[in-house]
N, C-alpha and C positions, 0 to 999 in steps of 0.2 A: 350262232350263224356260221355256216361253213364258208371259209375263204378259199375259193377255188380258181384254178387256171387250167384251161385246156390248151395243150400244145399239139396242133394237128399236123400230120404228115411230116414226121421226122424219123431219122434212121439212127437208133441207138448203136453206137460203135460200128456204124456202117451197115447194119443189118437191114432187114425188110422194113418198109415204112410202117409206122405205128402212130396212134393217137395216144398222147400221154396226159392223164388227168392228175393234177396236183391239188391236194386239199390239205389245209392246215399245216403247210410247210413240209409235207411228205408226199411221196408217190402214192396215189390212191388206186390207180388202175393203168394198165398198159394193154391196149387192144389194137387189133389190125386196123390200119388206116381205112376209113370209110369214104373219104373224099368230101363228105359233108357232115362232119360231126357236130353235135349240139351238146350244150351243157349250160348249167345255171350261171356260171361265172364268166370271167374274161376269157378271150380266145386269142391265141397267137398262131398265125399261119406259118408253119415251118418250111413250106415250099420244098420239101424233099431234102432239106439240109441235114447234115450230120449233127447229132446231139451227143454230148459227152458230159460226164460228171464235171462239175466246176473244178478249175485248176486250184491247187493248194500250194502256197509258198510257205513252207514250214521251217525254213532256216533263212532268216532275213535280219538285216541290221538297219532298221529305219533311221536310227540316230546318226548314222555315218553317211547315208546316201548323198550323192551329188547328181543324181539322175536329173536331166533336164537343164543343168547349168553348163556353162562353157567348159569344154573338154580341158582337162588339167593334166599336165605331164606328171609322171610318177617321180616323186622326190624322196620317198622313204628309203631307208637303208634296207638291205636284204634281211630276210628272216622276220619272224613274227614280232620280235621286240622292236625292230626298226620300224615296222608298220604301225605298231601300237603308239610309239612315240611320235611318229609323223602325224597321226590323227590328233594326238594331244596338242601338238604344236599349232595345228591349223584349224581345228573345228570351229573355233570362235570367230574366225575371220572369213568364213564362207560368205558368198554373195547373198544368201538367204539364211534365215534362222533354222535351227534344227526342226522346229515345229512345221515351218513351211516346207522344208525339204521332205520331211516324213509324210506330210499330207499329199504332196505332189506324187510321190512314189506310190502311195496307197491308191490315189486316183488312177494312175496308169495301170497298176496291177488289176484293179477291178474292171477297168475298160477292156482289158485283155482277157478277162474271164476268171480271174482268181478271186474267190469270195471267202477263202479260209487262209489265214495268215498267222504265223507265229514269228514274232520279232524279239530280238535281244536288245535290251536297253542297258548301255554301259553305266555301271555304278563304280565310282572310284574317288580317291581323295582329290583329284583335279576337278571333276565335273559334278561331284556330289549327286544330287537327284535331278539335275537339270535335264539330262537326256531322257530319263524316265518320264518326267513331267511333259516333255515335248511329245513323246510317243503317246502318252495318255491323251493329250489334247488332239492329236491327229486321229487317234482311234475314235474319240467322241465325235469328231467332225464327220466321220464316215460310218458311224454305227449302223445306219439304216441300209448300207449296201454291202457290208462285209463283216465278218467276225474276226477279231484280232485278239490273240493271246500275247502277253508281254512277259518276257523272262528278265528278271533282275540279274544282270550279267557282270561278274567281276573280271573284266578283261585284263586288268593289271594284276590279277591274283587277289586272294583274300588276305594274305599274310604279309605282303611286301610293304604295304603302307598302313599306317595306323588308322583305326576307325572304320575300315571298310566293312567289317562284319556288322557293325552297328548301322552303317548306311544301308546295307542289304536288308537288315531288319526293318528299317524305316521304309525302304522301297516296297517291301511286301505289305506293310501297313497302308501305304499310299495307293495301292492298286495293282502292283505287279502280280501276275498269276502263277509264276513258277520261280524256283530258285535255280540260278545258274552256277556253273563252276567252270574252271579253266585249267587244264593240264596240271593236276595236283603235284606230280613229280617234277616235271621239267620247269615249271614256272615258280610255284611256291616251295618246291623241294621238301615238302612235308605232307605226303598224301594223307596221313592219319588226321592231322589237325585240319587240313583242308576239308576232308570229307566229314569230319566231326561238325564243322561249321555249316556245310551245305545241308546235311541231313538233319542237324539240329534245328536249323531255320525251317526246313520242310515240316518237321514234326510240330514246331511251335505254331506255324501258320496253317497247317493242314493243307499243304499244296504239294504238287509234284516237283520233280527236278529235271533239269536239262543241262547236261554237262558237256562242254566242249572237250573232246579228247583227240588232239592232234598227235599225241605220242605214238610213235611207230614201233613195230617189232615186238620183242619180248617185253620191253618197258611198258608199251601200251597195253599188252595183254595182262601184265601184272596189275596195272591201274584198273583195267576193266574188271579183273577178278575182285578187286577191293570194292568196286561199285556194286557188282553183283552180290557180293557178300552182305553189304549194307541193305540192299533192297530185300534180300531174303530175310535177314535178321529182323528188320523193322516191319515186315509184312506190307511192303510197298509195291507188290506186283501190280503192274498196270499203271504205275505212277511215275515211271522214270523214262528218260530219253537220253541217248548218247548222240551227240553231234559229231559228225565226221568219222569217228571210229576207224582211224587209219590203220590201226593194228590188224584189222580183219582183212586187209589187202596183202598181208605179208606172206601168205602161203605157209606159215609155220604150222607145226603139228598140233598146236593148241587151238587153232582157229575153229575147227569143227565142234569141239566141245564147248567153246565159248558161244558159238551160234546156238547150240542146243539150249544152253542156259538162258540166253536172251529170249528165246521162244518160250521156255518154261515159265519165266517170270514176267512175260509180256513187256520186256524192255524194248522200246522202239529206237529206231535209228533215223537220223536226218543227215543230209550231206548236201554238197553243192555241185554234183556232177563233175568231180575232180578228174584230172587227167592221170597220166601214168603215176602209179604209186598211191593214188587216192580213190580210184574207182572201186566201189564196194562190189562184192560178189552177189549181184542182185538176184540171179536165178537160184543160187544156193540159199539165200536168205528167204526168198519166196517159198521155196520147197520146204523150208523148216517152219514157216509160219511166222517169221519175224516181220513186224510192221516197219516199213521203210517209206520215208518221204524225202522230197528234194526241195531246195529253195535257191533263191538268187544269191544268198549270202550278202556281201557288200556290193554296191552298185556304183561304179564310176567314182569311188570314194578315195580316201587317202591310203587305202590298201591296194586297190586293184582298178584297172581301167575297164573291167568287164561289167556286163549287166545292162539290160534295156527295159526291165519291167514286164517282160512277156514270158510267162512260165511255159507257154507252148514252145518258145525258142529254147528254154532250158530243157524241155523234154527232148528236143532235137539233140542238144549237147549231151544229154545223158545217154541217148542211144549211140551217138557217135563215139564217145570215149570208151564205151563198153564193147565197141565193135559189132553192134547189132545191125544186121542187114535184112533178116527175114521179117515179114509182116508180123509174125507172132511176137518176135522179140522187140520190135519197134513199138508195138502196141503195149507191151509190158512196160517199157520206159514211160509211155504216156499214162498208163495206169498208175505208176509210181507218182507221177506229177499231178495226178488228179485224186483218185480214190485212196491211193497209198498215203498221201499226206493227210487226207481227211481222217483216216483211221488212226493216225498218230495223235491228232488233236482230240478226236472223239473215240475213246476206247470202247464205246458201245457198238461201234461199227466193226464188221468182220475184217480181218486183215486180208491183203491180197492173197489169192489162192490160184496157183497155176492151172488147177482144174476148172476154175471159173474166171476166165480171162477178161470178161466184160462186165464188171460190177457197176452198181449204181442205179439199176432200173427195177429192182424188186419192190413189190408193194411194201411200204413202210420206210423205204430209203429216204434220206433227206432230199428235199426239192432244191438241189443246188446243181445247176447245169449251165453249159454254154452251147450255143448253136453256131456252126461255122459252115461255110459253103466249100465242101471238099468231098472227093469221091470216096475216100476211105480214111480211117484213122492214120494210116501211114502217110498218106498224101497230106493230111492236115499237119502232121509233124514236119514233113519236108518243106511244105509251101508256107505254112503259118499265115493263112489269109488274115487280113487286118479287120475285115468286117465281121463282128461277132455280136450275138444277142446273149446277154448275161441274165441268169435267173438266180435270185437269192431269196431264200425262205419262201419259195413258191410264187414269186412275182418278178416281173421284168424290172431290172434296175439299170440306171445309167449314171455316169458321172461326167462332169465338165472338167476336162484336162487342160483347158486354157487358163492356167493360173499365171498371174503376173510374174514375169521374170523367168519362166520355165518354158522349155521347148522339148517335146518328145524327140529323141534322136533318130536319125536315119529314116528308113522306110516305115517304121512304126508310127511316125507322125503324119504320114500322108493321109489326107482325107478326114483327119480328126477335127472335131469341133473344139 
């Protein structure tokens, strides 16, 4: 039996009105809007609204989020280590459990149109597998409205505390989807042993890797070259992601060659729309064919006061920090926050291509969309209208964000049930 949904009178990427037929979780047909379409399955009246590929949050830390809880002053010491220790000191005393906090953040993300998520679950000597187990529980709770990948993430390093590599091994056996890593030179001060552990676990469990690389300049490019070397030697093209990749913002002479190798080996990048010194060269990466996605990172947690659960807002931030002003460039930022992230998670999807600026509506593409009342993609990014219809696996989905003890912050909570 064919499972179908007809979405009538919608404008893909702000183009002419069409009727969109979804069958068995994919796009089956795109036709000129007729005004009175008929079909065998369910029907949604788009009423001329904009339709876009579903948002994708591909760099998220569900285990640290405090979204929806009372605003908390920043108490962590400056620098990554100060923030790491601040989280370690306070995560057990939050007003709600890790599972509850992760679940609320997932609910808000889906309500705002994000149906694809990759989250990092911290694994260390302090928390053991507790944070992973919380993320697994939250994922199970919302399995019918979004797809969530979980990275076993050694935020305190793999080598600084005893037993972490074994805990990472256990995390992958317990349901984590990828192996994480964290600044092999700056944090563990032993990139060879660090990467031995990361790629050894990837080989053992036959999973991909997603390595945080905050290291800047020549040091970062050196570490990146070691990761590229491992991917090439182990035949892991298409199975690796670098988070942040700050070294690519340096303007150093080695950056273009590094970008070429990322494209050659299909190594994806994710980031958090960072400001000065962190903004990736998005247009150069797209021209080279490198997969790039963006995410919320931490949300109002023990690291940062930023984040609101709305990836359309993060698309605005991405455009802003990159100095994008033209419709073409703002739409590219939106494409990174939608299809770009989707292609990071699903390597069967084509990467963003500057010659095809409006992806997601070819026959066979995943039936993952959201509808929003906006004149154009650029106006959707600028205005971020709150009322959205979310489609996951070819059907309309909704979530109840009225969870006990949580409140969506600011204007994003108005009118929500």
